[in-house]
TORZA-979179 format. One record per residue: residue number from 1; y negated, z negated, x of N, C-alpha, C, O in turn. Coordinates in steps of 0.2 Angstrom, whole numbers, plus 2048, in hexadecimal, padded with zeros to 3 digits. Atoms other than C-alpha are relative to their C-alpha. Layout:
+-----+------+------+------+-------+-------+-------+------+------+------+------+------+------+
:   k : n_py : n_pz : n_px : ca_py : ca_pz : ca_px : c_py : c_pz : c_px : o_py : o_pz : o_px :
+-----+------+------+------+-------+-------+-------+------+------+------+------+------+------+
: NUM :    Y :    Z :    X :     Y :     Z :     X :    Y :    Z :    X :    Y :    Z :    X :
...
+-----+------+------+------+-------+-------+-------+------+------+------+------+------+------+
//
This chain:
+-----+------+------+------+-------+-------+-------+------+------+------+------+------+------+
:   k : n_py : n_pz : n_px : ca_py : ca_pz : ca_px : c_py : c_pz : c_px : o_py : o_pz : o_px :
+-----+------+------+------+-------+-------+-------+------+------+------+------+------+------+
:   1 :  7FE :  805 :  805 :   9C1 :   DCA :   420 :  802 :  804 :  7FA :  7FF :  809 :  7F8 :
:   2 :  7FD :  7FD :  806 :   9CB :   DCE :   411 :  7FC :  7FD :  7FA :  7FA :  7F7 :  7FB :
:   3 :  803 :  802 :  806 :   9C4 :   DCD :   400 :  804 :  802 :  7FA :  807 :  808 :  7F9 :
:   4 :  7FD :  7FE :  806 :   9CC :   DCD :   3EF :  7FB :  801 :  7FA :  7F5 :  7FE :  7FA :
:   5 :  804 :  7FE :  806 :   9C4 :   DD5 :   3DF :  803 :  801 :  7FA :  808 :  805 :  7FA :
:   6 :  7FD :  7FE :  807 :   9C8 :   DD6 :   3CD :  7FA :  801 :  7FB :  7F4 :  7FF :  7FD :
:   7 :  805 :  7FE :  804 :   9BE :   DDD :   3BF :  803 :  800 :  7F8 :  809 :  801 :  7F7 :
:   8 :  7FE :  7FF :  807 :   9BE :   DDD :   3AC :  7FA :  804 :  7FD :  7F5 :  805 :  7FF :
:   9 :  805 :  7FC :  803 :   9B5 :   DE9 :   3A1 :  800 :  800 :  7F8 :  805 :  7FE :  7F5 :
:  10 :  800 :  800 :  807 :   9B0 :   DEB :   38F :  7FA :  805 :  7FE :  7F6 :  806 :  802 :
:  11 :  806 :  7FB :  802 :   9A4 :   DF6 :   384 :  7FE :  7FD :  7FA :  801 :  7F9 :  7F6 :
:  12 :  803 :  802 :  806 :   998 :   DF3 :   376 :  7FB :  805 :  7FE :  7F9 :  809 :  802 :
:  13 :  805 :  7FB :  802 :   98C :   DFD :   36C :  7F9 :  7FC :  7FE :  7FA :  7F7 :  7FA :
:  14 :  807 :  804 :  801 :   979 :   DF8 :   36B :  7FB :  805 :  801 :  7FC :  80B :  805 :
:  15 :  805 :  7FC :  7FF :   969 :   E00 :   36B :  7FA :  7FD :  804 :  7FA :  7F7 :  805 :
:  16 :  805 :  803 :  7FC :   95A :   DFF :   376 :  7FA :  806 :  801 :  7FC :  80C :  7FE :
:  17 :  805 :  7FB :  7FE :   94A :   E09 :   37C :  7FD :  7FD :  806 :  7FB :  7F8 :  807 :
:  18 :  803 :  801 :  7FA :   943 :   E0A :   38D :  7F9 :  804 :  801 :  7F8 :  809 :  7FD :
:  19 :  806 :  7FC :  7FF :   932 :   E10 :   394 :  802 :  806 :  803 :  806 :  807 :  808 :
:  20 :  7FF :  7FA :  7FD :   931 :   E22 :   398 :  7FC :  800 :  807 :  7F8 :  7FC :  807 :
:  21 :  804 :  800 :  7FA :   92A :   E27 :   3A9 :  7F8 :  800 :  7FF :  7F4 :  7FE :  803 :
:  22 :  807 :  800 :  802 :   919 :   E2A :   3A0 :  7FE :  7FA :  7FD :  7F8 :  7F9 :  7FB :
:  23 :  802 :  807 :  803 :   919 :   E18 :   399 :  802 :  7FE :  7FA :  804 :  7F8 :  7F9 :
:  24 :  7FF :  803 :  807 :   91C :   E17 :   386 :  808 :  7FF :  800 :  80C :  802 :  804 :
:  25 :  7F9 :  801 :  801 :   92D :   E11 :   380 :  803 :  806 :  7FD :  800 :  809 :  7F8 :
:  26 :  7FD :  7FA :  804 :   939 :   E1F :   37B :  803 :  7FD :  7F9 :  802 :  7F7 :  7F8 :
:  27 :  7FE :  802 :  807 :   940 :   E1E :   369 :  807 :  7FC :  801 :  80B :  7FD :  806 :
:  28 :  7FA :  804 :  7FF :   94E :   E11 :   367 :  806 :  805 :  7FE :  805 :  809 :  7FA :
:  29 :  7FA :  7FC :  801 :   95F :   E18 :   368 :  806 :  7FC :  802 :  805 :  7F7 :  806 :
:  30 :  7FA :  804 :  7FE :   971 :   E12 :   36A :  804 :  803 :  805 :  804 :  809 :  807 :
:  31 :  7FB :  7FE :  7FB :   97E :   E13 :   378 :  806 :  7FC :  7FF :  806 :  7F6 :  7FC :
:  32 :  7FA :  803 :  7FF :   990 :   E0E :   37A :  800 :  7FD :  807 :  802 :  801 :  80B :
:  33 :  801 :  803 :  7F9 :   98D :   E02 :   389 :  806 :  7FE :  802 :  80A :  7FB :  7FE :
:  34 :  7FA :  803 :  7FD :   99B :   DFF :   395 :  7FE :  7FB :  805 :  7F9 :  7FC :  809 :
:  35 :  802 :  806 :  7FC :   99A :   DEF :   39F :  807 :  7FF :  805 :  80C :  7FE :  802 :
:  36 :  7FB :  803 :  7FB :   9A5 :   DEA :   3AF :  7FD :  7FA :  803 :  7F8 :  7FB :  806 :
:  37 :  801 :  806 :  7FC :   9A5 :   DD9 :   3B6 :  805 :  7FF :  805 :  80B :  7FF :  804 :
:  38 :  7FC :  801 :  7FA :   9AB :   DD7 :   3C7 :  800 :  7FA :  804 :  7FA :  7F7 :  804 :
:  39 :  7FF :  807 :  7FD :   9B1 :   DC7 :   3D0 :  803 :  801 :  807 :  808 :  805 :  807 :
:  40 :  7FD :  800 :  7F9 :   9B4 :   DC5 :   3E2 :  802 :  7F9 :  803 :  7FE :  7F4 :  801 :
:  41 :  7FF :  806 :  7FC :   9BC :   DB8 :   3ED :  804 :  801 :  806 :  808 :  806 :  807 :
:  42 :  7FD :  7FF :  7F9 :   9C1 :   DB6 :   3FF :  807 :  7FD :  800 :  80C :  7FF :  804 :
:  43 :  7FA :  803 :  801 :   9D0 :   DAC :   3FA :  802 :  7FF :  7F9 :  7FE :  7FE :  7F4 :
:  44 :  7FE :  801 :  807 :   9DA :   DAA :   3EA :  800 :  7F8 :  7FF :  801 :  7F4 :  803 :
:  45 :  800 :  806 :  802 :   9DA :   D9A :   3E0 :  807 :  7FD :  800 :  80B :  801 :  802 :
:  46 :  7F9 :  804 :  800 :   9E9 :   D8D :   3DF :  805 :  804 :  7FC :  80B :  804 :  7FD :
:  47 :  7FB :  7FD :  805 :   9F0 :   D98 :   3D1 :  801 :  807 :  803 :  805 :  80B :  7FF :
:  48 :  7FF :  7F9 :  7FE :   9EF :   DA8 :   3DB :  7FB :  805 :  7FD :  7FD :  80B :  7FE :
:  49 :  804 :  7FB :  803 :   9E0 :   DB0 :   3D3 :  7F9 :  800 :  803 :  7F7 :  7FB :  806 :
:  50 :  807 :  800 :  7FE :   9CE :   DB5 :   3D7 :  7FD :  7FD :  7F9 :  7F9 :  7F8 :  7FA :
:  51 :  802 :  803 :  806 :   9CA :   DB1 :   3C4 :  805 :  802 :  7FB :  808 :  808 :  7FB :
:  52 :  7FB :  7FF :  806 :   9D6 :   DB0 :   3B5 :  7FD :  806 :  7FC :  7F7 :  806 :  7FA :
:  53 :  802 :  7FA :  804 :   9D5 :   DC1 :   3AC :  7FE :  7FE :  7F9 :  7F9 :  800 :  7F6 :
:  54 :  802 :  802 :  807 :   9D5 :   DB8 :   39B :  7F9 :  7FD :  800 :  7F5 :  7FF :  7FB :
:  55 :  806 :  803 :  7FF :   9C7 :   DAD :   3A0 :  7FA :  805 :  801 :  7F5 :  805 :  7FD :
:  56 :  805 :  7FB :  7FF :   9BD :   DBB :   3A7 :  7FE :  805 :  7FA :  7F9 :  807 :  7F9 :
:  57 :  801 :  7FC :  806 :   9C0 :   DC6 :   397 :  7FD :  7FC :  7FB :  7F8 :  7FF :  7F8 :
:  58 :  803 :  804 :  805 :   9BB :   DB8 :   38C :  7F9 :  7FF :  801 :  7F5 :  7FF :  7FC :
:  59 :  807 :  802 :  7FE :   9AB :   DB4 :   395 :  7FC :  807 :  7FF :  7F7 :  807 :  7FC :
:  60 :  803 :  7FA :  802 :   9A7 :   DC7 :   394 :  7FF :  801 :  7F9 :  7FA :  803 :  7F7 :
:  61 :  800 :  7FF :  807 :   9AB :   DC8 :   382 :  7FA :  7FB :  7FD :  7F6 :  7FD :  7F9 :
:  62 :  805 :  805 :  802 :   9A0 :   DB8 :   37F :  7F9 :  803 :  802 :  7F4 :  802 :  7FE :
:  63 :  807 :  7FE :  7FE :   991 :   DC0 :   389 :  7FE :  806 :  7FC :  7F8 :  807 :  7FB :
:  64 :  802 :  7F9 :  804 :   992 :   DD1 :   37F :  800 :  7FF :  7F9 :  7FC :  803 :  7F6 :
:  65 :  800 :  801 :  807 :   995 :   DCA :   36E :  7F9 :  800 :  7FD :  7F8 :  803 :  7F8 :
:  66 :  806 :  800 :  803 :   982 :   DC6 :   36B :  7FC :  807 :  801 :  7F7 :  808 :  7FE :
:  67 :  804 :  7FA :  7FE :   97D :   DD7 :   372 :  803 :  806 :  7FB :  800 :  80B :  7FA :
:  68 :  7FD :  7FB :  803 :   989 :   DE1 :   367 :  7FD :  802 :  7F9 :  7FC :  7FD :  7F5 :
:  69 :  803 :  7FE :  805 :   980 :   DEB :   35A :  7F8 :  7FE :  800 :  7F5 :  7FF :  7FB :
:  70 :  806 :  803 :  7FF :   970 :   DE3 :   360 :  7FA :  805 :  802 :  7FC :  80B :  805 :
:  71 :  806 :  7FC :  7FD :   95E :   DEA :   364 :  800 :  7FC :  807 :  7FE :  7F7 :  807 :
:  72 :  800 :  803 :  7FA :   960 :   DE7 :   377 :  7F9 :  7FE :  803 :  7F8 :  7F9 :  806 :
:  73 :  807 :  802 :  7FE :   94D :   DE6 :   379 :  7FE :  7FA :  7FE :  7FB :  7F6 :  801 :
:  74 :  801 :  807 :  803 :   94C :   DD7 :   36E :  805 :  7FB :  803 :  802 :  7F5 :  804 :
:  75 :  7FC :  805 :  7FD :   95B :   DCF :   376 :  7FE :  7FE :  807 :  7FF :  7F8 :  809 :
:  76 :  802 :  801 :  7F9 :   955 :   DD1 :   387 :  7F8 :  7FE :  801 :  7F6 :  7FC :  806 :
:  77 :  807 :  801 :  800 :   943 :   DCE :   382 :  7FC :  804 :  805 :  7F7 :  802 :  807 :
:  78 :  803 :  7FB :  7FC :   93E :   DDD :   38C :  803 :  807 :  7FF :  808 :  807 :  7FC :
:  79 :  7FD :  7FA :  801 :   941 :   DF0 :   38C :  807 :  800 :  804 :  807 :  7FE :  80A :
:  80 :  7F9 :  801 :  7FE :   954 :   DF0 :   38F :  803 :  806 :  804 :  806 :  80B :  802 :
:  81 :  7FD :  7FB :  7FB :   958 :   DFB :   39E :  807 :  7FE :  802 :  808 :  7F8 :  801 :
:  82 :  7F9 :  801 :  7FE :   96A :   DFC :   3A5 :  7FF :  7FA :  805 :  804 :  7F6 :  805 :
:  83 :  801 :  806 :  7FA :   964 :   DF1 :   3B4 :  7FF :  7FA :  7FD :  802 :  7F5 :  7FF :
:  84 :  801 :  806 :  803 :   95D :   DE4 :   3A9 :  805 :  7FD :  7FC :  807 :  7F7 :  7FC :
:  85 :  7FA :  802 :  804 :   96C :   DE4 :   39E :  805 :  7FD :  804 :  808 :  7F8 :  803 :
:  86 :  7FB :  802 :  7FB :   977 :   DE2 :   3AD :  7FF :  7F8 :  802 :  803 :  7F4 :  803 :
:  87 :  802 :  806 :  7FE :   96D :   DD3 :   3B3 :  801 :  7FA :  7FA :  803 :  7F5 :  7FC :
:  88 :  7FF :  805 :  806 :   96D :   DCB :   3A1 :  807 :  7FE :  7FF :  809 :  7F8 :  7FE :
:  89 :  7F9 :  802 :  801 :   980 :   DCC :   3A0 :  803 :  7FC :  805 :  807 :  7F8 :  804 :
:  90 :  7FD :  804 :  7FA :   983 :   DC5 :   3B1 :  7FD :  7F9 :  7FF :  801 :  7F4 :  800 :
:  91 :  803 :  807 :  801 :   978 :   DB6 :   3AC :  804 :  7FD :  7FA :  806 :  7F7 :  7FA :
:  92 :  7FC :  803 :  805 :   982 :   DB4 :   39C :  807 :  7FE :  802 :  809 :  7F9 :  800 :
:  93 :  7FA :  801 :  7FE :   992 :   DB5 :   3A5 :  800 :  7F9 :  804 :  805 :  7F5 :  803 :
:  94 :  801 :  806 :  7FC :   98C :   DA7 :   3B1 :  7FF :  7FA :  7FB :  803 :  7F5 :  7FC :
:  95 :  801 :  806 :  805 :   987 :   D9C :   3A2 :  807 :  7FF :  7FD :  809 :  7F9 :  7FB :
:  96 :  7F9 :  801 :  803 :   999 :   D9E :   39C :  805 :  7FE :  806 :  80B :  7FE :  805 :
:  97 :  7FC :  802 :  7FA :   99F :   D98 :   3AD :  803 :  804 :  805 :  807 :  802 :  809 :
:  98 :  7FD :  7FB :  7FB :   9A4 :   DA7 :   3B7 :  7FA :  804 :  803 :  7F7 :  808 :  7FF :
:  99 :  805 :  7FC :  7FD :   997 :   DAE :   3C3 :  803 :  806 :  803 :  807 :  806 :  808 :
: 100 :  7FD :  7FA :  7FE :   99B :   DC0 :   3C6 :  7FD :  802 :  807 :  7F8 :  800 :  809 :
: 101 :  803 :  7FD :  7FA :   999 :   DC9 :   3D7 :  7FB :  806 :  7FE :  7F6 :  807 :  801 :
: 102 :  804 :  7FA :  802 :   992 :   DD9 :   3CE :  802 :  801 :  7F8 :  807 :  7FF :  7F6 :
: 103 :  800 :  7FE :  807 :   98F :   DDE :   3BC :  7FD :  807 :  800 :  7F8 :  809 :  803 :
: 104 :  802 :  7F9 :  800 :   98E :   DF1 :   3B9 :  800 :  802 :  7F8 :  804 :  800 :  7F4 :
: 105 :  801 :  7FD :  807 :   988 :   DF9 :   3A9 :  7FF :  807 :  800 :  7FB :  80A :  804 :
: 106 :  801 :  7F9 :  801 :   98A :   E0B :   3A4 :  7FD :  801 :  7F9 :  800 :  800 :  7F4 :
: 107 :  803 :  7FE :  805 :   97E :   E11 :   398 :  802 :  806 :  7FC :  802 :  807 :  7F6 :
: 108 :  7FD :  7FA :  802 :   985 :   E22 :   396 :  805 :  803 :  805 :  804 :  800 :  80B :
: 109 :  7FB :  7FE :  7FB :   993 :   E2B :   39F :  7FC :  803 :  807 :  7F8 :  807 :  807 :
: 110 :  803 :  7FF :  7FA :   98E :   E2C :   3B1 :  7FA :  7FD :  802 :  7F7 :  7FE :  807 :
: 111 :  807 :  803 :  7FF :   97E :   E21 :   3B0 :  802 :  7F9 :  7FF :  803 :  7F5 :  7FA :
: 112 :  7FE :  807 :  7FF :   982 :   E10 :   3B7 :  7FB :  7FC :  803 :  7F7 :  7FF :  807 :
: 113 :  804 :  804 :  7FC :   978 :   E01 :   3BD :  804 :  7FA :  801 :  808 :  7F8 :  7FD :
: 114 :  7FC :  806 :  7FF :   97E :   DF2 :   3C5 :  7FB :  7FA :  803 :  7F6 :  7FB :  805 :
: 115 :  803 :  806 :  7FD :   978 :   DE0 :   3C9 :  804 :  7FC :  804 :  80A :  7FA :  802 :
: 116 :  7FC :  805 :  7FB :   97E :   DD4 :   3D7 :  7FC :  7FA :  7FF :  7F7 :  7F9 :  802 :
: 117 :  803 :  807 :  801 :   97A :   DC2 :   3D2 :  7FE :  7FD :  807 :  7F9 :  7F9 :  807 :
: 118 :  801 :  803 :  7F9 :   97B :   DBD :   3E4 :  7FD :  805 :  805 :  7FC :  803 :  80B :
: 119 :  802 :  7FA :  7FB :   974 :   DCD :   3EC :  806 :  804 :  802 :  80B :  801 :  802 :
: 120 :  7FA :  7FC :  7FE :   97E :   DDB :   3F3 :  804 :  7FD :  806 :  809 :  800 :  808 :
+-----+------+------+------+-------+-------+-------+------+------+------+------+------+------+
//
């Protein structure tokens, strides 16, 4: 079966602290987070799209606006790992009317985590 896929991406700067393997939180620090929201469909809509790029970009911008410059641990109400951040952004996108297939978050070059709202 064929599947169509589109994605939008954006970046923002924010700080967080996560637990080290030994348990305590590491010192708060900032990252330039990169986020990719992926949408899939087996068929195109009546206009020939999986999702309108403008709507997808606007939803991602709206989801990231409250996170920009924020303390992510406070925003997520938990130590903000890349995995938790991906799930948080996926939920925000869904609240904005677009449920993604996958949200990937890059914390640092080569360090990515992804969340699949409906499972892989």
